[in-house]
N, C-alpha and C positions, 0 to 999 in steps of 0.2 A: 745684797749690794754692800760694798764697803764705804761708798760715798755716792752722792748724787749731784746732778747739775739741775738747778731750778732756773728755768728759762722764763723771763718776764717780757711781756710786750711793752715797749717803751712808751706807748701811748695809753696803755690800760693799767699798768701796774699789777697788783695782786688780783687775780680773777678767782671766782668761787672754786673752780676745779683745782687751781694752784694751791689754794688753801687746804683743800681736802688731802691732796698728795703730800703737802708739807706736814700735816698732822700724822700721816702714816710714817714718814721719815723720822719724825720726832719720837713717835712711840717705839721705834726700833733703834733709836740712838744712832741714826745715820748722819754723818757730817754733810753739810750742804754748801755747795759752791753756786753762786748766783751769776747768771749771765743776762744782762738787759739787752734784748734783741731789738732789731728794727730801728736802730738809731738813724738810719738813712731815710726814715719817714718822719712826719710830724710827731714830736715826742714831748712827754711831760718834762719839766725841769728835773735834772738829775738829782738835785737836793730834795725835791719833792718825792722822787722815787725812793730815795734812801729812807726818808721819814715814813713813807707808806709801808716799806718793808718792816721797819722797827715797830711802828704803832699797830700794824695789823697782825703781824706774826709773833712779835715779842722776841725777835732775834736781832742781835746787834750787827748792823752792816758795816763792813770795813772795805771802802773802795780802794782797789789796787790799780785800776786804770780809770781814766777820766776822758769823756768824749770831747773831741775838738769839733764843735758845731753839731747840728742835727739836721734832719731832712736832707735837702739837696746840698747843703753846706757841710754835711758830715764828711770829714776827710781824714780822720785818724783818731788815735788815742794818745793820752799822756800816761806813761808808766809812772805811777806815784812812788813805787819802791826804787826803781832804777833811775828815776828822775830824767827820763828820756822821752822825747817826742817821737812818735811813730806815725809817719804819714803814709797813706795807702794810695795806690794808683789803680783806677779801674781799667780793665782790659776787655777785649771782645769776649762775650759769653758770660760776663759778670764776675769773672775771676779777678784776682789782684796779683800784682807782682809782690815780691817780698817787701815788707815794710822798710822804708828808708828811715834810718835813725838820724834825724836832722841835728840832734844835739840837745843840750839842756836849756832850760828857760833862762839861764844866766849867760848863755853863749853870746859873746860880744861880736862875733863875726857876722851876724845878721843872717845866718843860714836858716834859722827857724822862721824869721819874719818873711824871708823870700819863699819859704816852703808853704806857709799857711796864710800869710798876709798879716799886716800890722793890726787890723781890728781884731782878727781871730786870736792873735798872740796876746793882746791886751786882755781880752775876755778870758782867755785860758789862764793867765796869771792870776786874775782876780778869783775865778771860780775854783781853781785848785787850792788857793789859800783857804777859802771858805770850806772846801771839801775836807781838808786836813783837820780843820777845827771841828766841823760838824760830824764827821765820821768817826768810827772807833779805830784805834790803832790795831794793826794786824797782830794776831796772837794765835799761833798754831794750836796751842793747848786748848784755848777757848773754842777754836774751830772743831777740834776732835771731840770736845765735850758737847758740841751742838748748841753753844750759846752765842756763837759769832759766825757770820758768813762772809767770805771774801766776795766782792762785787766787781764784775767786769762788764764793760760796755762794748757794743759792736753791732755788726750786721752779718748774720750767718749767711744769707743768700749771696752777699758780695765778698764773704770771707774776710770782712774787716773785724779786727780784734779777736778773731778766733784762735790765732796762734798763741796769744797771751793766755787765753783760757786753757788751752790744752797743756801748755807748759805748767800752769798752776795745778792742773789735775795730776800730772806726773810728779810734781814736787810736794803737794800738800796731802793728797789722798793717802789714807792708811794702807798698809800692805794687806794682802788677802788674809782673811781671818779663818779660824777653825769653824767647822760646821757640825751642828748637832745631828746625829743620825740615830736610827733605832738601836743600834748596837753600842752607842756611846758617841763621844766626840771624835771627829776626824781632824787630826792636826795636819797643817800644811807641810810639816816636816816629814810626814810619812812618805816612804819611797814608793809604795804601791799606788797605782792610779786610782783616783776616785773623782766623781763629779756628780752634779745633779741637774736635772732638767728644770728650767725655769720659764720656758716659753715655747709655744707651738705656733707655727704659721703655715698655712696651706696655700697652694697655688702661687708660690713666689716666682716660679718660672712660667712665663706666659705660654711657652711652647709645650709644657707638660703639666699634668695634674699631679702635683707632688705635695708632700708635707715634710716640713723640716722641724726637727727638735733642736732647740738651742740649749747647749750644755755649758755650764761653768765648771772649769777644772778646779777641784779643791786641793788635791795632793797628787804627788807623783808626776809621771810623764804620759801624756796621751800620744799615741802613734796612729797614723792613718790606717784605717781598715782593721784596727785591733778589735778583738772580741772582749766583751766585758760582762760581768754578772749583773743581771737586772733584778734588784732586790724585791720588787713588787711581785714578780712572777716566778722568780727562782730560775729563770732561763738565761742561757748565754745569748748575747745579741752582738752582731757585728756592727760596729760604728762606721758605716760606709759613707762615702762621698763627703768627707769632712771639708767644710768650707768656712771661710771668714767672710761675712756679709757686711757691706757698707753701701747703703742705698741700693742702686741697681748693680753695683759691682760685686763680683764674687772672686774669691781667691782660694785655691786649694791649700789646705793646711796639712802639712806632713807631721808636725808635732806641736804640742801645746803644753803649757805649764800652769801652776796654780795662779788663779786670777784671770786666765785667758778664757775667752768665750768662743765657742765653735758651734757651727750648725752641722747636723748630720741627718741623713735620710731616715725618715720614720715610716715604717710600714703599718703602723697602728698599735704597736706594743708599748711604746713609750708614752708617758703622760707627765703632766706638770707635777713637780715635787718628787719624781722618781730618782732614786739613787743608783749610780752605776759604779761598780768597783772591779778591780782587776781579778779579785778572788772572792768567793762567797763569804 
């Protein structure tokens, strides 16, 4: 992985398993983005959560969004970099409409007060001032060094605050990195296709007994149904039924490039850690 998202429960903070996975990321120098989830439930105070992250993990938290309320009153986030209020609207099925940018905290038109209410606005002004003072300023170099983590608040199940998180991943995360292989280092600039298997999952399709191998493209271009050299066995293998998987959704992949992740049908030859290349 080039970077990772650390998801925290807003009511629990750092849990034992989270700490174990954090140590793995630190040992591999993987930058970490933090998402505080379930803000639509009863939650710890955001400042307490930031302190918990720093005191428990030893990494500096830099809040880039700030919650507007919590539990049933959670209605959006304040973007601390853009200085904009983003109010969300629940719709049928738990989805949300695109966030409405109501304006800045200094907006004299009253748009923000009408959007979130006077009490929530006053509380937001006070809490964001404290957040700026208590949190660490955003520094991408410190993030890439693993000494600082940007923090976002939201509710994944309602899609609240998720867009800000995904934009940050696209903006902050480092580009795909070279990978060490038995024959040396594979640079992403190589024109020839190469990739490695990092995950296996069986019975993903309830209608069939299948097994899917997830491959990360390291270099070159992947093409659907292409044949590749399997380094572990020395055999040629056809990478069939290439798909992009998101939850229960599947999308056929015709081509993929460095950093992309695809799933292919596995008849039993592929294993975790295997390298695939266009040529031997």
